[in-house]
BAFI-3210 file (N, C-alpha, C; in Angstrom, 3 decimals, decimal comma, padded with zeros to 6 digits):
// residues 165
n [1|2|3|4|5|6|7|8|9|10|11|12|13|14|15|16|17|18|19|20|21|22|23|24|25|26|27|28|29|30|31|32|33|34|35|36|37|38|39|40|41|42|43|44|45|46|47|48|49|50|51|52|53|54|55|56|57|58|59|60|61|62|63|64|65|66|67|68|69|70|71|72|73|74|75|76|77|78|79|80|81|82|83|84|85|86|87|88|89|90|91|92|93|94|95|96|97|98|99|100|101|102|103|104|105|106|107|108|109|110|111|112|113|114|115|116|117|118|119|120|121|122|123|124|125|126|127|128|129|130|131|132|133|134|135|136|137|138|139|140|141|142|143|144|145|146|147|148|149|150|151|152|153|154|155|156|157|158|159|160|161|162|163|164|165]
n.u [017,218|017,973|016,796|019,021|021,163|024,115|026,571|028,832|031,406|033,001|036,347|038,260|038,528|039,261|039,018|037,443|037,975|039,055|037,040|035,090|032,786|029,770|027,627|024,430|022,135|019,245|015,885|014,688|015,312|013,184|010,786|011,644|010,402|011,913|014,788|018,132|020,426|018,711|017,254|016,067|014,334|011,809|010,919|008,147|007,492|008,720|007,257|004,772|005,457|006,439|004,696|005,368|005,533|006,437|007,475|008,391|010,415|012,222|012,817|014,043|016,392|017,456|017,987|019,907|019,268|018,923|021,345|023,384|021,364|021,134|021,019|019,195|020,140|018,684|018,382|016,527|015,625|016,826|016,117|017,375|017,176|018,543|018,203|015,445|015,409|016,764|014,943|012,865|014,039|014,399|011,734|011,105|012,681|011,354|008,928|009,763|009,867|012,146|013,961|014,197|016,649|018,375|018,079|019,218|021,796|022,504|022,468|024,590|026,676|026,647|027,499|030,081|031,428|032,894|034,255|032,488|030,793|030,432|029,336|026,960|025,726|025,332|023,514|021,318|020,805|020,029|017,679|016,260|015,898|014,190|011,969|011,217|010,427|008,217|006,592|006,048|004,594|002,387|001,362|000,528|-001,456|-003,198|-004,006|-005,523|-007,574|-008,690|-009,680|-011,633|-013,333|-014,187|-015,496|-017,616|-018,871|-019,666|-021,334|-023,283|-024,444|-025,471|-027,375|-029,103|-030,047|-031,462|-033,509|-034,904|-036,239]
n.v [020,838|017,633|014,328|012,721|013,630|015,555|016,347|018,766|018,279|020,115|020,041|021,547|024,962|026,557|024,840|024,488|023,867|021,383|019,829|016,899|014,890|013,511|011,022|010,684|009,639|010,285|011,445|014,860|016,354|015,192|015,270|013,242|010,653|010,414|012,014|012,034|009,677|008,825|007,189|004,372|002,161|-000,329|-003,128|-003,160|-000,510|000,755|-000,343|000,856|003,516|003,707|002,310|000,045|-003,557|-005,894|-008,197|-007,241|-005,477|-007,287|-008,798|-006,854|-006,535|-009,118|-009,395|-007,532|-004,894|-003,227|-001,981|-003,445|-004,020|-002,850|-004,776|-005,542|-006,536|-008,816|-009,706|-008,465|-006,475|-003,142|-000,104|002,966|006,603|007,195|004,788|004,955|007,155|006,035|004,033|005,660|006,789|004,451|003,877|005,975|005,226|002,860|003,928|005,016|002,874|001,449|-001,530|-004,134|-005,438|-003,465|-001,565|-002,929|-003,174|-000,458|000,033|-001,601|-000,254|002,142|001,221|000,512|002,896|006,207|005,909|004,942|006,853|007,732|005,454|005,225|007,605|007,208|005,066|006,280|008,325|006,831|005,705|008,047|008,841|006,785|007,363|009,868|009,098|007,486|009,457|011,046|009,191|008,857|011,466|011,621|009,645|010,845|013,032|011,741|010,687|013,110|014,143|012,210|012,469|015,079|014,749|013,023|014,683|016,835|015,436|014,521|016,965|017,816|015,834|016,179|018,722|018,187|016,617|018,416|020,038]
n.w [-024,075|-025,443|-026,394|-026,156|-023,976|-023,652|-021,500|-020,202|-018,043|-015,669|-015,134|-013,934|-012,773|-015,063|-017,192|-019,487|-022,166|-021,905|-021,014|-020,341|-022,193|-021,310|-022,059|-021,148|-022,006|-021,770|-021,456|-021,430|-018,234|-015,685|-013,071|-010,490|-008,324|-006,000|-004,518|-005,981|-004,668|-002,738|-004,193|-004,528|-005,955|-005,912|-007,995|-008,308|-007,759|-009,908|-011,983|-011,442|-011,823|-014,473|-016,126|-017,434|-017,490|-014,875|-015,957|-018,444|-017,598|-016,399|-018,655|-020,306|-018,833|-019,004|-021,793|-022,171|-022,537|-020,430|-018,216|-015,629|-012,853|-009,615|-006,572|-003,593|-000,230|000,057|-002,471|-004,109|-006,913|-007,302|-008,466|-009,910|-010,220|-012,544|-013,916|-014,341|-016,073|-018,245|-018,967|-019,816|-022,088|-023,619|-024,036|-025,771|-027,957|-028,618|-029,506|-031,894|-033,503|-033,646|-034,033|-031,534|-031,419|-032,421|-030,412|-028,267|-029,261|-029,300|-026,516|-025,770|-027,046|-025,595|-023,111|-023,807|-023,994|-024,646|-027,074|-028,884|-029,856|-032,562|-033,824|-032,353|-033,043|-035,809|-035,735|-034,467|-036,327|-038,549|-037,544|-037,196|-039,862|-040,683|-039,067|-040,076|-042,638|-041,984|-040,832|-043,075|-044,586|-042,894|-042,952|-045,617|-045,528|-043,701|-045,228|-047,203|-045,596|-044,689|-047,109|-047,700|-045,477|-045,869|-048,332|-047,569|-045,756|-047,400|-049,159|-047,396|-046,612|-049,054|-049,615|-047,436|-048,031|-050,367|-049,357|-047,797|-049,571]
ca.u [017,911|017,434|016,641|020,334|021,868|025,548|026,905|030,254|031,766|034,163|037,381|038,958|037,871|039,555|039,220|036,332|038,427|039,397|035,882|034,699|031,372|029,185|026,333|023,603|021,017|017,967|014,984|014,891|015,109|011,822|010,716|011,669|009,716|012,862|016,028|019,301|020,993|017,645|016,481|016,152|012,961|011,544|010,376|006,736|007,447|009,071|006,073|003,761|005,942|006,689|003,638|005,880|005,258|007,617|008,012|009,144|011,639|013,143|013,231|015,017|017,646|017,944|018,504|020,991|018,785|019,204|022,622|023,237|020,470|021,571|020,148|019,223|020,797|017,834|018,361|015,497|016,120|016,690|016,336|017,752|016,635|019,224|017,508|014,155|015,694|017,090|013,684|012,142|014,697|014,058|010,354|011,147|013,194|010,266|007,963|010,298|009,797|013,473|013,939|014,791|018,071|019,097|018,091|020,220|023,094|022,740|022,802|025,954|027,584|026,711|028,342|031,467|032,052|032,968|034,798|031,387|029,899|030,123|028,413|025,669|025,126|024,871|022,318|020,226|020,480|019,277|016,346|015,609|015,451|013,015|010,856|010,775|009,704|006,917|005,802|005,568|003,542|001,213|000,794|-000,209|-002,651|-004,066|-004,593|-006,568|-008,696|-009,326|-010,469|-012,809|-014,224|-014,770|-016,441|-018,823|-019,525|-020,330|-022,404|-024,349|-025,133|-026,215|-028,550|-030,041|-030,639|-032,448|-034,645|-035,639|-036,933]
ca.v [019,579|016,642|013,002|012,255|014,768|015,497|017,384|019,022|018,309|020,974|019,354|022,577|026,238|027,058|023,658|024,281|023,213|020,005|019,177|015,630|014,808|012,297|010,707|010,068|009,008|010,420|012,494|016,049|016,013|015,239|015,145|011,865|010,526|010,568|012,678|011,182|009,258|008,129|006,615|002,910|001,754|-001,746|-003,377|-002,773|000,945|001,113|-000,711|001,899|004,796|003,687|001,656|-001,219|-004,685|-006,487|-009,136|-006,456|-004,993|-008,426|-009,149|-005,842|-006,851|-010,390|-009,264|-006,553|-003,539|-002,511|-002,349|-004,155|-003,401|-003,163|-005,654|-005,367|-007,657|-010,000|-010,069|-007,752|-005,412|-001,771|000,795|004,340|007,624|007,003|003,676|005,482|007,976|005,121|003,414|006,687|006,854|003,215|004,071|006,838|004,402|001,952|004,709|005,240|001,636|000,840|-002,945|-004,417|-005,761|-002,195|-000,942|-003,659|-002,753|000,894|-000,108|-002,147|000,826|003,070|000,595|000,474|004,178|007,330|005,535|004,487|007,972|007,758|004,349|005,571|008,660|006,595|004,281|007,226|009,006|005,869|005,641|009,332|008,789|005,899|008,090|010,888|008,384|007,109|010,682|011,419|008,241|009,181|012,719|011,260|008,934|011,849|013,816|010,901|010,679|014,436|014,245|011,344|013,096|016,238|014,230|012,548|015,852|017,541|014,571|014,540|018,260|017,838|014,960|016,823|019,833|017,634|016,125|019,563|020,761]
ca.w [-024,054|-026,364|-025,817|-025,763|-023,403|-023,485|-020,555|-019,998|-016,645|-015,498|-014,381|-013,173|-013,068|-016,409|-018,035|-020,417|-023,394|-021,572|-020,393|-020,944|-022,526|-020,760|-022,657|-020,119|-022,714|-021,092|-021,904|-020,603|-016,821|-015,191|-011,629|-010,004|-007,040|-004,900|-004,939|-006,169|-003,396|-002,010|-005,295|-004,526|-006,262|-006,141|-009,328|-008,330|-007,845|-011,284|-012,770|-011,244|-012,326|-015,922|-016,889|-017,969|-016,605|-014,233|-016,944|-019,428|-016,946|-016,275|-020,009|-020,703|-018,151|-019,526|-023,164|-022,190|-022,818|-019,180|-017,619|-014,361|-011,875|-008,250|-005,797|-002,142|000,457|-000,110|-003,884|-004,871|-007,777|-006,825|-009,592|-009,568|-011,115|-013,828|-014,574|-014,810|-017,254|-019,337|-019,393|-020,568|-023,393|-024,327|-024,477|-026,960|-029,058|-029,011|-030,287|-033,240|-034,263|-033,704|-033,639|-030,228|-031,622|-032,534|-029,085|-027,487|-029,808|-028,791|-025,093|-025,713|-027,417|-024,458|-022,079|-024,279|-023,699|-025,575|-028,380|-029,745|-030,187|-033,997|-034,094|-031,755|-033,865|-037,059|-035,433|-034,221|-037,584|-039,358|-036,950|-037,491|-041,260|-040,707|-038,453|-041,037|-043,696|-041,430|-040,675|-044,414|-044,939|-042,082|-043,454|-046,829|-045,091|-043,102|-046,319|-047,800|-044,652|-044,713|-048,349|-047,563|-044,495|-046,543|-049,325|-046,903|-045,180|-048,497|-049,649|-046,383|-046,681|-050,313|-049,461|-046,501|-048,764|-051,289|-048,576|-047,253|-050,641]
c.u [017,233|017,317|017,993|021,127|023,359|025,898|028,404|030,505|033,034|035,159|038,163|038,324|038,094|039,693|038,108|036,783|038,768|038,235|035,571|033,217|030,866|027,800|025,491|022,307|019,697|017,136|015,284|014,584|013,642|011,870|010,680|010,955|010,639|014,125|017,155|019,916|019,982|016,742|016,713|014,740|012,874|010,973|008,900|006,582|007,767|007,920|005,027|004,189|006,039|005,535|004,104|005,502|006,561|008,287|008,883|010,450|012,663|013,677|014,274|016,377|018,274|018,570|019,612|020,563|018,961|020,581|022,352|022,368|020,960|020,553|020,279|019,936|019,973|017,692|017,305|016,148|015,863|017,097|016,651|017,047|017,268|018,581|016,153|014,349|015,996|015,817|012,832|012,723|014,365|012,616|010,275|011,658|012,118|009,253|008,455|010,141|011,147|013,373|014,650|016,281|018,908|019,147|019,140|021,616|023,458|023,165|024,222|026,978|027,738|027,638|029,809|032,173|032,122|033,469|033,708|030,440|029,495|029,113|027,019|024,958|024,560|023,585|021,113|019,831|019,678|017,838|015,574|015,089|014,204|011,783|010,320|009,999|008,307|006,014|005,229|004,435|002,256|000,555|000,007|-001,521|-003,661|-004,753|-005,715|-007,799|-009,433|-010,187|-011,748|-013,818|-014,931|-015,815|-017,746|-019,575|-020,294|-021,509|-023,578|-025,128|-025,973|-027,486|-029,566|-030,761|-031,711|-033,698|-035,502|-036,394|-038,340]
c.v [018,604|015,306|012,464|013,450|014,507|016,650|017,555|019,104|019,141|020,267|020,313|023,899|026,736|025,930|023,440|023,597|021,749|019,248|017,875|015,654|013,476|012,119|010,012|009,516|009,096|011,491|013,740|015,724|016,141|015,023|013,666|011,805|010,771|011,265|011,665|010,884|008,531|007,397|005,112|002,374|000,246|-001,899|-002,961|-001,249|001,413|000,777|000,388|003,221|004,827|003,132|000,376|-002,338|-005,170|-007,461|-008,389|-005,957|-006,114|-008,837|-008,159|-006,140|-008,106|-010,241|-008,226|-005,143|-002,637|-002,945|-003,044|-003,359|-003,840|-004,060|-005,327|-006,565|-008,942|-010,411|-009,368|-006,653|-004,052|-000,846|002,200|005,315|007,506|005,855|004,123|006,343|007,097|004,458|004,393|006,795|005,620|003,295|004,938|006,047|003,432|002,678|004,983|004,013|000,952|-000,624|-003,156|-004,723|-004,490|-001,466|-001,612|-003,276|-001,359|000,835|-000,652|-001,066|001,827|002,501|000,554|001,805|005,144|006,962|005,123|005,614|007,968|006,656|004,640|006,621|008,082|005,798|005,197|007,979|008,097|005,769|006,918|009,351|007,920|006,608|009,146|010,264|008,007|008,327|011,110|010,489|008,542|010,480|012,478|010,566|009,898|012,689|013,030|010,878|012,017|014,607|013,419|011,960|014,292|015,791|013,805|013,684|016,616|016,740|014,578|015,837|018,345|017,008|015,566|017,965|019,334|017,157|017,285|020,337|020,317]
c.w [-025,003|-025,669|-025,378|-025,271|-023,409|-022,579|-020,479|-018,512|-016,508|-014,601|-013,503|-013,553|-014,489|-017,418|-019,038|-021,692|-023,148|-020,950|-021,104|-021,200|-022,016|-021,345|-021,598|-020,695|-021,970|-021,759|-021,087|-019,143|-016,428|-013,692|-011,260|-008,657|-005,842|-005,391|-005,144|-004,809|-002,528|-003,002|-005,399|-004,705|-006,426|-007,549|-009,391|-008,383|-009,260|-012,222|-012,663|-011,875|-013,853|-016,742|-017,563|-017,012|-015,980|-015,200|-017,961|-018,828|-016,802|-017,639|-020,514|-020,088|-018,765|-020,925|-023,271|-022,524|-021,598|-018,701|-016,291|-013,396|-010,488|-007,570|-004,315|-001,519|000,359|-001,575|-004,721|-005,704|-007,135|-007,959|-009,091|-010,510|-012,499|-014,612|-015,114|-016,060|-018,463|-019,866|-020,190|-021,980|-024,230|-024,837|-025,720|-028,165|-029,544|-029,880|-031,703|-034,120|-034,383|-033,264|-032,299|-030,373|-031,741|-031,194|-028,198|-027,962|-029,306|-027,321|-024,925|-026,034|-026,278|-023,393|-022,492|-024,105|-024,861|-026,965|-029,365|-030,147|-031,660|-034,350|-033,539|-032,603|-035,157|-036,832|-035,209|-035,486|-038,511|-038,855|-037,254|-038,931|-041,385|-040,139|-039,414|-042,190|-043,211|-041,254|-042,021|-044,852|-044,164|-042,534|-044,738|-046,475|-044,491|-044,178|-047,003|-046,887|-044,657|-045,962|-048,247|-046,591|-045,122|-047,564|-048,657|-046,240|-046,236|-049,020|-048,680|-046,430|-047,948|-050,182|-048,507|-047,188|-049,722|-050,554|-048,061|-048,337|-050,801]
res [x|x|x|x|x|x|x|x|x|x|x|x|x|x|x|x|x|x|x|x|x|x|x|x|x|x|x|x|x|x|x|x|x|x|x|x|x|x|x|x|x|x|x|x|x|x|x|x|x|x|x|x|x|x|x|x|x|x|x|x|x|x|x|x|x|x|x|x|x|x|x|x|x|x|x|x|x|x|x|x|x|x|x|x|x|x|x|x|x|x|x|x|x|x|x|x|x|x|x|x|x|x|x|x|x|x|x|x|x|x|x|x|x|x|x|x|x|x|x|x|x|x|x|x|x|x|x|x|x|x|x|x|x|x|x|x|x|x|x|x|x|x|x|x|x|x|x|x|x|x|x|x|x|x|x|x|x|x|x|x|x|x|x|x|x]
***
């Protein structure tokens, strides 16, 4: 599976050609603390599970990066496993260096539905190109560091050899 899973839901026993695709935008399935249906996490539980701060979670909601978060009868946020998966995906987007505005745009496209698949793909492909460029730059930088480390290693051995004579 990939970061952006697409699943086919079988509508009828022989309906494979008519199956719908549902973009659930998550990382490969991981073990959640609670099974679906019993997944009502408080903000402090999500903080502990994701490593994000409560401030960041509220900010994500405020800017539209998170869809509507359910609330308890007392008004406390209640997150689901699906929300945890989305936060994991957002974390991956952050690691790519994708600007927050693009992440919010992507979230808006997801909420708009299947008609936005092409736009979502273009946004992810653009981000992928940026990541590949950064990887190439980092590989070049790594090669420079390796040469310098090798130089200093060789120089150190040469100087030690001269001192031992």
